[in-house]
C-alpha positions as CSV (number, residue, x, y, z in Angstrom):
1,M,121.7,77.7,158.3
2,R,124.8,78.1,156.1
3,H,124.4,80.8,153.3
4,V,126.6,80.1,150.3
5,F,127.3,82.5,147.5
6,V,128.0,81.3,144.0
7,E,128.5,83.2,140.8
8,T,128.9,82.7,137.0
9,N,131.3,79.7,137.2
10,W,128.7,77.8,139.1
11,V,125.9,78.5,136.6
12,V,128.3,77.4,133.8
13,D,129.2,74.2,135.5
14,Y,125.5,73.5,136.3
15,C,124.0,74.4,132.9
16,A,126.8,73.0,130.6
17,P,126.0,70.3,128.1
18,V,125.2,67.1,130.1
19,H,128.5,65.3,129.6
20,Q,130.4,68.3,131.0
21,R,128.2,69.3,133.9
22,A,130.1,69.3,137.2
23,L,128.6,66.9,139.7
24,A,129.7,69.1,142.6
25,A,127.7,72.0,141.1
26,V,124.6,69.8,140.8
27,K,125.0,68.4,144.3
28,L,125.3,72.0,145.7
29,L,121.9,72.9,144.4
30,E,120.5,69.6,145.6
31,E,121.7,70.4,149.1
32,A,120.1,73.8,148.9
33,N,116.8,72.4,147.8
34,S,116.9,69.9,150.6
35,G,117.2,72.7,153.1
36,K,120.8,72.0,154.2
37,I,122.1,75.3,152.8
38,Q,120.8,78.4,151.1
39,L,122.4,79.5,147.8
40,H,122.7,83.1,146.7
41,L,123.5,84.2,143.1
42,P,123.8,87.7,141.7
43,A,121.3,88.0,138.9
44,P,123.8,89.3,136.2
45,C,125.6,86.0,136.4
46,L,122.8,84.3,134.5
47,A,123.4,86.4,131.4
48,E,127.2,86.1,131.6
49,A,126.9,82.3,132.0
50,R,124.6,82.0,129.0
51,S,127.1,83.7,126.8
52,A,130.1,81.8,128.2
53,I,128.4,78.4,127.7
54,R,127.5,79.1,124.1
55,I,131.0,80.1,123.3
56,K,132.9,77.5,125.4
57,F,130.9,74.3,124.6
58,Q,130.4,74.5,120.8
59,P,131.4,71.0,119.5
60,K,134.1,72.4,117.2
61,E,136.4,69.5,117.9
62,A,134.0,67.2,116.0
63,N,134.8,68.8,112.6
64,R,138.5,68.7,113.4
65,L,138.2,65.0,114.1
66,R,136.3,64.4,110.9
67,E,139.1,66.1,108.9
68,Y,141.6,63.8,110.6
69,L,139.5,60.7,109.8
70,K,139.3,61.8,106.2
71,W,143.1,62.1,106.0
72,A,143.7,58.9,108.1
73,R,141.4,56.8,105.9
74,A,143.0,58.1,102.7
75,N,146.5,57.3,104.0
76,G,145.7,53.9,105.4
77,H,145.8,54.7,109.1
78,V,142.2,53.6,109.8
79,N,140.0,51.1,108.1
80,T,136.4,51.7,106.8
81,E,134.8,50.1,109.9
82,T,136.7,52.3,112.3
83,E,136.0,55.4,110.3
84,E,132.2,54.7,110.1
85,T,132.1,53.9,113.8
86,T,134.0,57.0,114.8
87,R,131.8,59.2,112.5
88,S,128.7,57.8,114.1
89,V,130.0,58.7,117.6
90,L,130.9,62.2,116.4
91,D,127.4,62.6,115.0
92,Q,125.9,61.5,118.3
93,F,128.2,63.8,120.3
94,E,127.4,66.8,118.1
95,G,123.7,66.2,118.2
96,M,123.6,65.8,122.0
97,V,125.5,69.1,122.5
98,K,123.3,70.9,120.0
99,R,120.2,69.7,121.8
100,D,121.6,70.8,125.2
101,L,122.5,74.3,123.8
102,D,119.1,74.6,122.2
103,N,117.6,74.0,125.7
104,L,120.0,76.3,127.5
105,E,117.6,79.1,128.0
106,A,115.0,76.8,129.5
107,R,117.6,75.3,131.9
108,I,118.8,78.7,133.0
109,E,115.2,79.9,133.4
110,G,114.5,76.9,135.5
111,L,117.0,78.1,138.1
112,K,114.6,80.9,139.0
113,A,112.1,78.3,140.3
114,E,114.6,76.5,142.5
115,K,113.5,77.0,146.1
116,G,117.1,76.7,147.5
117,L,118.5,79.4,145.2
118,D,118.1,83.1,145.9
119,I,118.8,85.0,142.7
120,F,119.1,88.7,143.7
121,P,119.4,91.8,141.5
122,L,122.0,94.5,142.0
123,S,120.7,97.1,144.4
124,T,121.7,100.8,144.6
125,D,123.9,99.9,147.6
126,M,125.7,97.3,145.6
127,L,126.3,99.6,142.6
128,E,127.7,102.3,145.0
129,R,129.9,99.7,146.7
130,S,131.3,98.6,143.3
131,I,132.3,102.2,142.7
132,S,134.1,102.4,146.1
133,L,135.9,99.2,145.4
134,T,137.7,100.8,142.5
135,T,140.0,102.5,145.0
136,E,141.1,99.2,146.6
137,K,143.8,98.6,144.0
138,M,142.7,95.0,143.3
139,E,142.9,95.4,139.5
140,L,139.6,93.6,139.0
141,K,137.6,93.7,135.7
142,P,134.5,95.9,136.0
143,Y,132.2,92.9,135.9
144,D,134.1,91.1,138.7
145,N,134.1,94.3,140.7
146,S,130.3,94.5,140.5
147,I,129.9,90.8,141.5
148,L,132.2,91.2,144.4
149,A,130.3,94.3,145.5
150,A,127.0,92.4,145.3
151,I,128.3,89.5,147.4
152,L,129.8,91.9,150.1
153,V,126.6,93.9,150.4
154,R,124.3,90.9,150.5
155,A,126.6,89.3,153.1
156,H,126.2,92.5,155.2
157,E,122.5,92.3,154.9
158,L,122.4,88.6,155.9
159,A,124.7,89.4,158.9
160,G,122.2,92.2,159.9
161,D,119.5,89.5,160.0
162,G,121.6,87.5,162.4
163,E,123.1,85.0,159.9
164,K,126.7,84.1,160.8
165,D,127.6,81.1,158.6
166,L,128.5,82.7,155.3
167,A,130.6,81.2,152.5
168,L,131.5,81.8,148.9
169,C,132.4,79.0,146.4
170,E,134.8,80.8,144.0
171,L,136.6,79.1,141.1
172,D,137.6,82.4,139.4
173,G,141.2,83.2,140.2
174,D,140.5,86.9,140.0
175,L,138.0,86.8,142.9
176,Q,139.8,84.2,145.0
177,P,141.6,85.8,147.9
178,W,144.8,84.0,147.1
179,D,147.1,83.9,144.0
180,K,148.2,80.9,141.9
181,N,151.0,80.3,144.4
182,G,148.7,80.2,147.4
183,N,149.7,83.6,148.7
184,F,146.9,85.7,150.2
185,K,145.9,88.9,148.4
186,P,145.8,91.5,151.2
187,A,143.0,93.7,149.9
188,L,140.6,91.0,148.8
189,T,141.3,88.9,152.0
190,R,140.5,91.9,154.2
191,L,137.2,92.5,152.3
192,Y,136.0,88.9,152.7
193,D,137.1,88.8,156.4
194,E,135.3,92.1,157.1
195,A,132.2,90.6,155.5
196,R,132.7,87.3,157.5
197,V,132.6,85.3,154.2
198,W,134.8,82.3,154.1
199,V,136.0,81.5,150.5
200,Y,136.2,78.0,149.2
201,G,138.1,77.1,146.0
202,D,135.6,74.5,144.9
203,F,131.9,73.5,145.1
204,T,132.4,70.8,147.6
205,M,133.3,73.4,150.3
206,T,136.3,71.3,151.5
207,T,139.3,73.5,150.7
208,P,140.6,75.6,152.1
209,E,139.3,74.8,155.5
210,P,138.3,77.7,157.8
211,P,140.3,78.1,161.1
212,D,138.7,76.8,164.3
213,N,137.9,80.3,165.5
214,W,136.2,81.4,162.3
């Protein structure tokens, strides 16, 4: 079976307000629950995702658009019917996002019951590995350093159990083993290669493709 690591960005895309959920993130969990793959998520990602979602998806643009409508109506750029219709849509949008954010904790908590998702806590070995990674000159933030350590150690544990098909879906540029120009980052590439973890840049696991001899 293929074992696939995900982290905070997957939780954000899966638990975002419904109109902004990533279909690929949802399908990834569906594949896991059907037994095609097994997902692995470091537990601290749940808390980070909760905070990120509440900050990122607040419907602040609704108030900005209302201010524009007020100005546009006063200056003859929109008529009364257009203004009323637009305000109704904005109210609907704002209400939907609020309901989704009010239910955020329940959606995140529900992940713990998904049979295809292994949410694992940071172990002593992972914390020790995060300390050793600080000498690798990768300039990672402390949180990213901890998540990387968790993935590498868990991958080693899976390999010890005889599992060979290991992958990571990583949308965070800091933890991708290539830079924005597509050039490989030597230290990070080496760590993933040593752990036999192939890194994809999306949740569809299509790019980049692993070599034939991987």
